[in-house]
C-alpha positions in Angstrom: -3.6 -4.3 43.1 -7.0 -5.0 41.7 -9.0 -7.6 43.5 -12.0 -9.6 42.6 -15.0 -10.9 44.5 -15.4 -14.6 45.0 -18.6 -16.6 44.7 -19.4 -16.1 48.4 -18.8 -12.3 48.3 -15.3 -12.5 49.8 -12.5 -10.4 48.3 -9.9 -12.4 46.4 -6.4 -10.9 46.1 -4.5 -11.8 43.0 -1.2 -13.7 43.2 1.8 -11.6 42.2 5.3 -12.2 41.0 8.6 -11.6 42.7 9.6 -7.9 42.8 12.4 -6.9 40.5 14.0 -3.4 40.4 16.8 -1.1 41.2 18.1 0.9 44.1 20.2 4.0 44.4 21.9 6.0 47.2 20.0 9.2 47.8 22.0 10.7 50.6 23.9 9.8 53.7 22.3 6.5 55.0 19.4 6.9 52.5 18.3 4.7 49.6 15.5 4.7 47.1 14.2 1.5 45.7 12.0 1.2 42.6 10.5 -2.2 42.0 7.9 -3.8 39.7 5.8 -6.9 39.9 2.9 -8.4 38.0 -0.4 -9.1 39.7 -1.6 -12.1 38.0 -5.3 -12.7 37.0 -7.1 -15.2 39.1 -9.1 -17.7 37.0 -12.0 -17.4 39.5 -12.5 -13.6 39.2 -13.0 -11.1 36.4 -10.3 -8.7 37.8 -7.6 -8.3 35.1 -3.9 -8.7 35.7 -1.8 -5.5 36.2 1.7 -4.2 36.8 2.6 -2.5 40.1 5.3 0.1 40.4 6.5 0.1 44.0 8.6 2.9 45.5 10.5 2.8 48.8 12.5 5.7 50.4 14.5 4.4 53.4 16.9 5.8 55.9 19.2 3.4 57.7 20.5 4.1 61.2 24.2 4.8 61.6 24.9 1.4 63.1 22.9 -0.3 60.3 20.5 -2.0 62.7 17.3 -0.1 62.1 15.5 1.6 59.2 12.6 4.0 58.7 11.0 5.4 55.7 8.0 5.3 53.4 6.6 3.0 50.8 3.8 3.1 48.3 2.7 1.6 45.0 0.5 2.2 41.9 -1.0 -0.4 39.6 -1.1 0.0 35.8 -2.9 -1.8 33.1 -0.8 -4.5 31.4 0.9 -3.0 28.4 1.5 0.4 30.0 5.1 1.4 30.7 4.8 3.0 34.2 8.0 4.9 33.9 7.1 6.7 30.7 6.1 10.4 31.1 2.3 10.6 31.2 1.7 7.0 32.2 -1.5 6.9 34.3 -2.2 4.4 37.1 -5.5 2.5 37.1 -8.0 4.8 38.9 -8.2 4.0 42.6 -5.1 1.8 42.5 -2.5 4.1 44.0 -1.7 3.4 47.7 0.6 5.1 50.2 2.8 6.6 51.2 2.9 4.3 54.2 5.4 4.5 57.1 7.9 1.7 57.2 10.0 0.8 60.2 12.3 -2.2 60.6 15.3 -3.8 62.2 18.1 -5.9 60.9 17.6 -9.7 61.1 20.8 -11.5 61.7 20.0 -15.1 60.9 23.5 -16.2 62.0 22.9 -15.2 65.6 20.2 -17.7 66.2 
């Protein structure tokens, strides 16, 4: 995710689109998710737009109430297909892996 610097020296993060992608079972109670989104160019910065490839590896508890895993992402220049062999992320724009923990939100139990 490339960011720009605003007129007062503050970092401006670009808006991004909704993530779209696929998931697959990778073992007992384990899933992999591969998602993409577009980081849009802000009109008030010179940072270009980019495409982010996001990767999650998650393990879900036996009762389905908790999950643990890792996540990370790399940003690519627009026009680069990040899943093609040899595709290179923008230098300095690969982040993670980060640890992920979570629990199920049952919105019907409120």
